[in-house]
C-alpha positions in Angstrom: 31.4 -9.0 -5.2 29.2 -12.0 -4.3 28.5 -12.9 -0.7 26.7 -16.0 0.4 24.1 -15.6 3.1 21.6 -17.9 4.8 18.2 -17.6 6.4 19.8 -17.7 9.8 23.2 -18.0 11.7 25.0 -15.6 9.3 28.4 -14.2 10.3 27.8 -10.9 12.1 30.8 -9.4 10.3 29.2 -10.1 6.9 26.0 -8.5 8.0 27.8 -5.4 9.3 29.7 -5.1 6.1 26.4 -4.9 4.2 25.0 -2.3 6.6 28.2 -0.3 6.2 27.9 -0.4 2.4 24.3 0.9 2.7 25.2 3.6 5.2 27.9 4.8 2.8 25.5 5.2 -0.1 26.2 1.8 -1.7 23.9 -0.3 -3.8 23.2 -4.0 -3.2 21.3 -6.9 -4.9 19.5 -9.3 -2.6 16.9 -12.0 -2.5 13.3 -11.4 -1.4 10.3 -13.6 -1.1 9.6 -12.8 -4.8 12.3 -11.8 -7.3 15.9 -10.7 -6.6 15.9 -6.9 -6.0 18.3 -4.0 -6.2 18.3 -1.5 -3.4 20.0 1.1 -1.2 19.6 3.1 2.0 16.1 4.5 1.6 17.1 7.9 2.9 20.1 8.5 0.7 18.8 10.4 -2.3 22.0 10.0 -4.5 21.9 6.3 -4.2 18.2 6.2 -5.0 18.9 8.4 -8.1 21.6 5.9 -9.2 19.2 3.0 -9.0 16.7 5.0 -11.0 19.4 5.4 -13.7 20.2 1.7 -13.6 16.6 0.8 -14.0 16.0 3.6 -16.5 13.0 4.9 -14.5 11.8 8.4 -13.8 10.9 8.9 -10.2 8.5 11.6 -11.2 6.5 9.1 -13.3 7.2 5.8 -11.4 6.4 4.9 -7.8 9.4 4.0 -5.6 9.2 1.4 -2.9 10.8 0.8 0.4 11.4 -2.3 2.6 10.5 -1.7 6.3 11.4 -3.8 9.3 7.9 -3.7 10.7 4.7 -1.7 10.8 6.1 0.7 13.3 8.7 1.7 10.7 6.0 1.9 8.1 4.2 4.5 10.2 7.3 6.7 10.2 7.5 6.9 6.4 3.9 6.5 5.2 0.4 7.5 6.1 -2.2 4.9 6.7 -5.7 4.7 8.1 -6.7 2.2 10.8 -8.3 0.0 8.1 -5.1 0.1 6.1 -3.0 -0.7 9.2 -5.2 -3.8 9.8 -4.9 -4.9 6.1 -1.1 -4.6 6.3 -0.9 -6.4 9.7 -3.0 -9.3 8.2 -0.8 -9.8 5.2 2.8 -8.8 6.1 5.4 -10.1 6.1 4.5 -11.4 2.6 4.9 -11.1 -1.1 2.9 -7.8 -1.4 3.6 -4.1 -2.1 1.1 -1.7 -0.6 0.9 1.7 -2.1 0.5 4.4 0.6 0.7 8.1 0.8 4.1 9.3 1.7 4.9 10.6 5.2 7.1 13.5 6.1 10.3 11.6 6.7 11.1 10.4 3.2 13.5 12.2 0.9 12.2 14.6 -1.7 12.6 12.1 -4.5 9.7 10.0 -3.0 7.4 13.0 -2.7 7.3 13.8 -6.4 4.4 11.4 -6.7 3.2 11.6 -3.1 3.0 7.8 -2.9 5.4 5.1 -1.8 5.3 1.3 -2.1 5.7 -0.5 1.2 7.2 -4.0 1.5 7.9 -6.3 4.4 9.0 -9.4 2.6 8.8 -12.8 4.2 12.6 -13.1 3.6 14.9 -13.5 6.6 18.0 -12.2 4.9 16.8 -8.8 3.8 14.6 -8.5 6.9 17.7 -9.0 9.1 19.6 -6.4 7.1 16.8 -3.9 7.4 16.6 -4.5 11.2 20.3 -3.9 11.6 20.3 -0.8 9.3 17.5 0.7 11.4 16.3 2.5 8.3 14.1 1.7 5.2 15.7 0.1 2.2 14.7 1.5 -1.2 13.9 -1.5 -3.3 13.2 -2.4 -6.9 13.1 -5.6 -9.0 16.1 -6.3 -11.2 15.9 -4.9 -14.8 14.5 -7.5 -17.1 12.9 -7.8 -20.5 11.4 -10.8 -22.2 14.4 -11.4 -24.5 16.7 -12.0 -21.5 17.5 -15.4 -20.1 15.4 -15.7 -16.9 18.5 -17.1 -15.0 20.1 -13.7 -15.2 17.6 -12.5 -12.6 17.2 -15.7 -10.6 20.7 -17.3 -10.3 23.0 -15.3 -8.0 26.2 -16.1 -9.9 24.7 -15.0 -13.2 23.2 -11.9 -11.5 26.7 -11.0 -10.4 28.0 -11.6 -13.9 25.4 -9.2 -15.4 25.0 -6.5 -12.7 28.2 -6.9 -10.6 29.9 -3.8 -12.1 26.9 -1.6 -11.4 26.5 -2.4 -7.7 28.7 -2.8 -4.6 27.5 -6.3 -3.6 25.4 -9.2 -4.7 24.0 -11.3 -1.9 23.7 -15.0 -2.8 20.6 -16.3 -1.0 19.9 -19.2 -3.4 17.9 -19.4 -6.6 15.3 -16.6 -6.8 11.7 -16.7 -7.7 10.3 -15.5 -11.0 7.0 -14.0 -9.7 6.9 -10.4 -8.6 4.9 -9.0 -5.7 1.2 -8.4 -5.8 0.6 -4.6 -5.7 -2.3 -3.1 -3.7 -3.2 0.6 -3.9 -4.3 1.8 -0.5 -4.4 5.6 -1.4 -8.1 5.7 -2.2 -11.2 4.9 0.0 -11.1 1.2 -1.0 -7.9 -0.8 -1.5 -7.5 -2.1 -5.0 -5.2 -4.8 -6.5 -3.4 -3.2 -9.4 -1.0 -6.0 -10.1 -1.9 -9.6 -9.2 1.2 -11.9 -9.1 2.5 -13.8 -6.1 0.4 -14.3 -3.0 -3.3 -14.0 -2.2 -4.5 -11.0 -0.2 -6.4 -11.7 3.0 -9.1 -9.1 3.3 
């Protein structure tokens, strides 16, 4: 199913339908400030496992990421020093993933690697959904390899054509970006950029 949403003034019933899907363990595809992403309720382990199967990733070997509403929610699910808090506050919302040590409130599947990626995208649609859900959203970029047509991860109708049978809903938020988030590892003494794509970090 394809649902058109806008940066503001969306139908509250449409937003509630998405929240209900997530609360019931469903999977959605949605726009961010980088590429379109696939996600689910960040505390529902079976849905997270299903996304890992779709992406063909092993949560014991790959970091998983969550979208949070704000830094207060981040502090519920990840550990950060005062310096890390200041770094996140300076750069979020934005096209960045910060790798932090997991807190105690995430499901076991996140704790296999003891690290979690944190995102607060500059994207009104997914931020509003996260706020209404009142919980983190497990998030991952759409599966893609270099042989694929780029439009199958940027154009909502083609995304629905390719992935619609694997998910409960595709949100049409317009044409997506092709750059992924810049990743910053904050689990050591000094933060380190481990993937430099969209955005410039303010130190």
